[in-house]
Every structure is written in C-alpha cells, then in structure tokens.
N, C-alpha and C positions, 0 to 999 in steps of 0.2 A: 504493499500500499504506499509506503514511503517513497519508493521508487517511482511508482505512478505519479504521485503528487509532485515530487520533484521534476519529472519530466514535463508534466503540464505547466508548471510554473516557468520551466525553461523555455518551452515554446512560446508561451504569452510574452515573457520578457524579451526573448530574441525577436519575436515579430515586432513588438513595439520598438525595440532598438533599431531594427532594421528601417522601419518606416521613418523614424526621426533622424538617424544618421545618414542613410544612403539617399533618402529624397532631398534633392536640392531645393531650396527655396525657388519659387517661381516655376515649378516643374508642372504646372497647370498645362493640360494639352486640350487642344480643340481638334476634332476629327469632323470632316465634312464629307457627307455621302449623298450622292443624288440617287433618289429612289423613284423609279419611273411607275406611274399609276395610270393603268389603262382606263379611259372613260372618264377621267378627272374633268369636272365642269371648267370651262374656260375661266371663270372668275376665280379659281383657285390656282391658276397657272402661276408658277413661280413662288407659291407658298413655301415659307421656311419654317421649320419646327425645330425648337431647341429642347434638348434632353440633357439634363444633369444627373449623373449617377454616382453611386458610392459616396454620398455626403455623409460623413460620420463626424459630426461636430464634436470635438473632444478637446483634450489638453494638448493634442498634437495637430489638430485641424482647428484653427482659429475661426472667429467670425469673419475676420478679414480674408482669409482663404476662401470662405464660401461666397463672400460679397464679390471677390475677383471672379469666381467661377460664374456667378449670375451676371456680372458685367460683361464678361467675355462672350457669354451665351447670347445676351440681349444685343450685343453689337454685331455679333455673327449673324443673327436673324433680322437685323435691320430695325429693331425696336427701339433703339436709342440713337 
C-alpha cells in the first residue's frame, strides 16, 4: 500500500512539475482548421467558430493565461 501511495504521489508531483517547468510562458497555441460543410446556407459562409479546450484554472494556469486564450480566440474569429 505504501508503494502504491508513493507511486501515485510521484506521478502527480511529476506531472505538475513538468507542466510548470517545461511549459514556457506564452506557449499558448492557436490552430486553425477549415471544415467544409455541404449545404451550408449562404448567410453562414465564412462563419468562424472558436473553441478553447483544456482550461484548468489553477495555481499553474492563471486568470491571465485564460484571458489571453480568450483574447486570442476572439481575435482569430474576428470578434474583436
């Protein structure tokens, strides 16, 4: 049981350390994909949709990080 607990603690600690130490500041990424939709009404032509995933607001992901992701998404979709 002690070994299992120690392994679990090690995994959690290691994952957190990698996230903090190996992820450079400003590592926010934007990926753009064109998705063709057959039969799309003309008024929706050129519509851009933004999606933000894996937002885990925490000690390691600040409110500023989340705000930067939202701002980047809004700019990419032409909303600001």
